[in-house]
C-alpha positions as CSV (number, residue, x, y, z in Angstrom):
1,X,-4.7,-89.8,-57.3
2,X,-2.4,-91.6,-55.0
3,X,-2.2,-95.3,-54.5
4,X,-3.6,-94.8,-51.0
5,X,-6.8,-93.1,-52.5
6,X,-7.5,-95.8,-55.1
7,X,-9.9,-98.4,-54.0
8,X,-11.5,-99.0,-57.4
9,X,-10.7,-101.2,-60.3
10,X,-10.2,-99.7,-63.7
11,X,-12.9,-100.2,-66.2
12,X,-12.3,-102.8,-69.0
13,X,-8.7,-103.3,-68.0
14,X,-7.6,-106.9,-68.0
15,X,-4.0,-106.2,-69.1
16,X,-1.4,-103.9,-67.7
17,X,1.7,-103.1,-69.8
18,X,4.9,-102.2,-68.1
19,X,7.8,-100.8,-70.2
20,X,11.1,-102.2,-68.8
21,X,14.3,-100.3,-69.2
22,X,17.9,-100.7,-67.9
23,X,18.7,-98.4,-65.1
24,X,21.5,-95.9,-65.5
25,X,23.3,-97.4,-62.5
26,X,22.3,-101.0,-63.1
27,X,19.2,-102.9,-62.3
28,X,15.9,-102.5,-64.2
29,X,13.0,-100.0,-64.1
30,X,9.4,-100.9,-65.1
31,X,6.8,-98.2,-65.8
32,X,3.1,-98.6,-66.3
33,X,2.1,-95.2,-67.5
34,X,-1.7,-95.3,-67.5
35,X,-1.8,-95.9,-63.8
36,X,1.5,-94.3,-62.9
37,X,3.0,-97.5,-61.4
38,X,6.8,-97.7,-61.2
39,X,8.8,-100.8,-60.0
40,X,12.5,-101.5,-59.6
41,X,14.7,-104.6,-59.4
42,X,18.3,-105.7,-59.6
43,X,17.2,-108.9,-61.5
44,X,14.2,-110.0,-63.5
45,X,13.0,-111.9,-60.5
46,X,13.3,-108.9,-58.2
47,X,11.6,-106.7,-60.8
48,X,8.7,-109.1,-61.3
49,X,8.2,-109.4,-57.5
50,X,8.1,-105.6,-57.2
51,X,5.7,-105.2,-60.1
52,X,3.3,-107.8,-58.5
53,X,3.6,-105.9,-55.2
54,X,2.8,-102.5,-56.8
55,X,-0.2,-103.9,-58.7
56,X,-1.6,-105.5,-55.5
57,X,-1.1,-102.2,-53.6
58,X,-2.9,-100.3,-56.4
59,X,-5.8,-102.7,-56.8
60,X,-6.8,-103.2,-53.2
61,X,-9.9,-105.2,-54.3
62,X,-7.8,-107.4,-56.5
63,X,-6.7,-107.5,-60.1
64,X,-7.9,-110.2,-62.5
65,X,-5.8,-110.0,-65.7
66,X,-2.4,-110.2,-67.2
67,X,0.7,-108.1,-66.7
68,X,2.8,-107.7,-69.9
69,X,6.5,-106.7,-69.6
70,X,7.7,-104.9,-72.7
71,X,11.4,-104.6,-72.8
72,X,13.3,-101.9,-74.7
73,X,17.1,-102.1,-75.1
74,X,19.4,-99.7,-76.9
75,X,21.7,-101.1,-79.5
76,X,24.3,-98.7,-80.9
77,X,25.7,-99.3,-84.4
78,X,28.8,-97.1,-85.3
79,X,29.4,-96.4,-88.9
80,X,32.6,-94.7,-90.1
């Protein structure tokens, strides 16, 4: 299903969870895997704006709920 084909709202979904990761070449990537939404941004503000845009495009009839951003960061600990 493409975003263009979707005119429905999901059943019992009042929260979307985007996993946010650092991009390989800078910026951030956010993925909502249940709906297949992907957003990009150079800053948190840019990313948030793109997420809102993608959600509005997907839910043409509107989305009434929360969007959770779950951030994952890698921390390397070297032991010798």
